[in-house]
Each structure stands twice: as structure tokens, then as C-alpha cells.
C-alpha positions in Angstrom: 26.7 15.8 -17.2 27.3 12.6 -15.3 26.0 14.3 -12.2 22.8 15.1 -14.0 22.4 11.6 -15.2 22.9 10.2 -11.7 20.4 12.7 -10.3 17.9 11.7 -12.9 18.3 8.0 -12.3 17.9 8.5 -8.5 14.9 10.7 -8.9 13.2 8.2 -11.2 14.1 5.3 -8.9 12.7 7.1 -5.8 9.6 8.1 -7.7 9.0 4.5 -8.8 9.4 3.3 -5.3 6.9 5.8 -4.0 4.5 4.8 -6.7 4.8 1.1 -5.8 4.5 2.0 -2.1 1.2 3.7 -2.8 -0.2 0.2 -3.5 1.3 -1.2 -0.3 -1.0 -2.8 2.3 -0.6 -3.0 6.1 2.1 -5.6 6.7 3.9 -5.0 3.4 7.5 -3.8 3.5 6.7 -0.5 1.8 3.6 0.4 3.8 5.6 2.7 6.1 6.8 4.6 3.1 3.2 4.9 1.9 2.2 6.4 5.2 5.2 8.7 5.2 4.3 10.0 1.8 0.7 10.5 2.9 1.9 12.4 6.0 4.1 14.6 3.8 1.1 15.3 1.5 -1.0 16.3 4.5 1.7 18.7 5.8 2.1 20.4 2.4 -1.6 20.7 1.8 -3.8 23.7 2.6 -6.6 23.3 5.1 -9.3 22.4 2.5 -7.0 20.0 0.6 -5.9 18.4 3.9 -9.5 17.5 4.7 -10.0 15.9 1.3 -6.8 14.0 1.6 -7.7 12.7 5.0 -11.0 11.4 3.6 -9.2 9.8 0.7 -6.6 8.1 2.9 -9.4 6.9 5.3 -11.2 5.3 2.3 -7.9 3.7 1.2 -7.4 2.2 4.7 -11.0 0.8 4.6 -10.3 -0.7 1.2 -7.0 -2.2 2.4 -8.8 -3.8 5.4 -11.5 -5.3 3.1 -8.8 -6.7 0.8 -6.9 -8.2 3.8 -10.1 -9.8 5.2 -11.0 -11.2 1.7 -7.5 -12.7 1.4 -7.8 -14.2 4.9 -11.2 -15.7 4.1 -9.7 -17.2 0.8 -6.8 -18.7 2.8 -9.2 -20.2 5.4 -11.4 -21.7 2.6 -8.3 -23.2 0.9 -7.1 -24.7 4.2 -10.5 -26.2 4.9 -10.7 -27.6 1.3 -7.2 -29.2 1.7 -8.2 -30.7 5.1 -11.4 -32.2 3.6 -9.4 -33.7 0.7 -6.9 -35.1 3.1 -9.7 -36.8 5.1 -11.2 -38.3 2.0 -8.0 -40.1 1.1 
């Protein structure tokens, strides 16, 4: 019974980590796990499903790049704003 409980806790913990990793962006600690899960999905998929997954993953990469660029632009604007405020003082 204890073994079953331990197995269940480990399975849920790993599943939760994989779910969190799915939202990881390049540069995040779990991004490698996200890519490993994607590669595993590709290897287990049939030919037609593999093509659909590749398109899905490519769209995810584009979205992640767009998010990173937006974050970078926001950081640049915040930096410029603080520099202007510093000069005004």
C-alpha cells in the first residue's frame, strides 16, 4: 500500500512538472524538459500526427519568440523612462 502511495505521489509530481514545463520559454529552467517531452511525443506519434505536432510546436516557438521580444521591448521602455526621470531631477 505504501508503495502505491509513493508511486502515485511521484507520478502526480512528474505530471505537474511536465505541465509547468509546457509553459516554459527559451531561457527558462524547464525549457529543456519541454523540448524533451515534445521530442518524445514526436517519436511516439504516427506519421500524420507527427506532422501536426511539428506544426503545433513551430507555432509555439513563434509565440514564445514574440513574447520574449515584447518583454524585451517593455524592459527597454522602462529603462528609457527611468533614465528620463533621472535626468529631470
